[in-house]
C-alpha positions in Angstrom: -247.8 22.9 42.0 -247.5 26.8 41.9 -246.4 28.5 45.1 -249.1 31.2 45.2 -250.2 32.8 48.4 -253.6 31.7 49.5 -256.2 34.5 49.2 -257.3 34.1 52.8 -253.8 34.7 54.0 -253.4 37.7 51.7 -256.6 39.3 53.0 -255.7 38.5 56.6 -252.3 40.2 56.1 -254.0 43.2 54.5 -256.3 43.6 57.5 -253.4 43.4 59.9 -251.4 46.0 57.9 -254.5 48.3 57.7 -255.0 48.1 61.4 -251.2 48.8 61.9 -251.6 52.0 59.9 -255.0 53.2 61.2 -256.1 51.4 64.4 -258.8 51.3 65.6 -261.1 50.7 62.7 -264.6 49.5 62.0 -265.4 46.7 59.6 -266.8 49.3 57.2 -263.6 51.3 57.3 -261.5 48.2 56.8 -263.7 47.0 53.9 -263.4 50.4 52.2 -259.7 50.7 52.7 -259.2 47.1 51.3 -261.9 47.3 48.6 -263.3 44.1 50.0 -266.9 43.1 50.9 -267.7 43.9 54.6 -268.8 40.3 55.3 -265.4 39.0 54.1 -263.7 41.5 56.4 -265.8 40.6 59.3 -265.1 36.9 58.8 -261.4 37.4 58.6 -261.5 39.7 61.7 -263.4 37.0 63.7 -260.6 34.6 62.8 -257.9 37.1 63.7 -259.7 37.7 67.0 -260.0 34.0 67.7 -256.2 33.7 67.0 -255.4 36.5 69.4 -254.0 38.9 66.8 -256.7 41.6 67.1 -259.5 42.5 69.5 -262.9 44.1 69.2 -263.3 47.2 71.4 -266.3 49.1 72.5 -268.2 50.5 69.5 -267.4 47.6 67.3 -263.9 48.8 66.3 -261.0 46.5 65.9 -257.5 47.1 67.1 -254.2 45.1 67.1 -253.5 43.1 70.3 -250.5 44.5 72.1 -247.9 41.8 72.5 -245.5 41.4 75.4 -242.7 42.9 73.3 -244.9 45.9 72.5 -245.6 46.4 76.2 -242.0 46.2 77.1 -241.0 48.7 74.4 -243.7 51.1 75.6 -242.6 50.7 79.2 -239.0 51.3 78.2 -240.0 54.4 76.2 -242.1 55.7 79.1 -239.1 55.2 81.5 -236.8 57.1 79.2 -239.3 59.9 78.8 -239.7 60.2 82.6 -236.0 60.5 83.1 -235.5 63.0 80.3 -235.9 66.6 81.4 -238.5 68.4 79.5 -237.0 71.8 80.2 -233.4 72.3 79.0 -232.8 74.6 82.0 -233.4 71.6 84.4 
């Protein structure tokens, strides 16, 4: 049996990559970027939302869900920024 990637997984991965590049995005924007029918994109987005990978925000836009690792990295970055003087004369 050939070891080809399932089309559903390929489309799901493409949606995640598109959101990584330009989040938030609407179904129409994702469909245009992926050259896929909006109904297909909407179905995949519902599945990704159900799995906790993305979330739908106000206005019908989708964005990636921030993971604990993302939050910790953001907090670490914010901590470094706070302790780094913005003025070289400081």
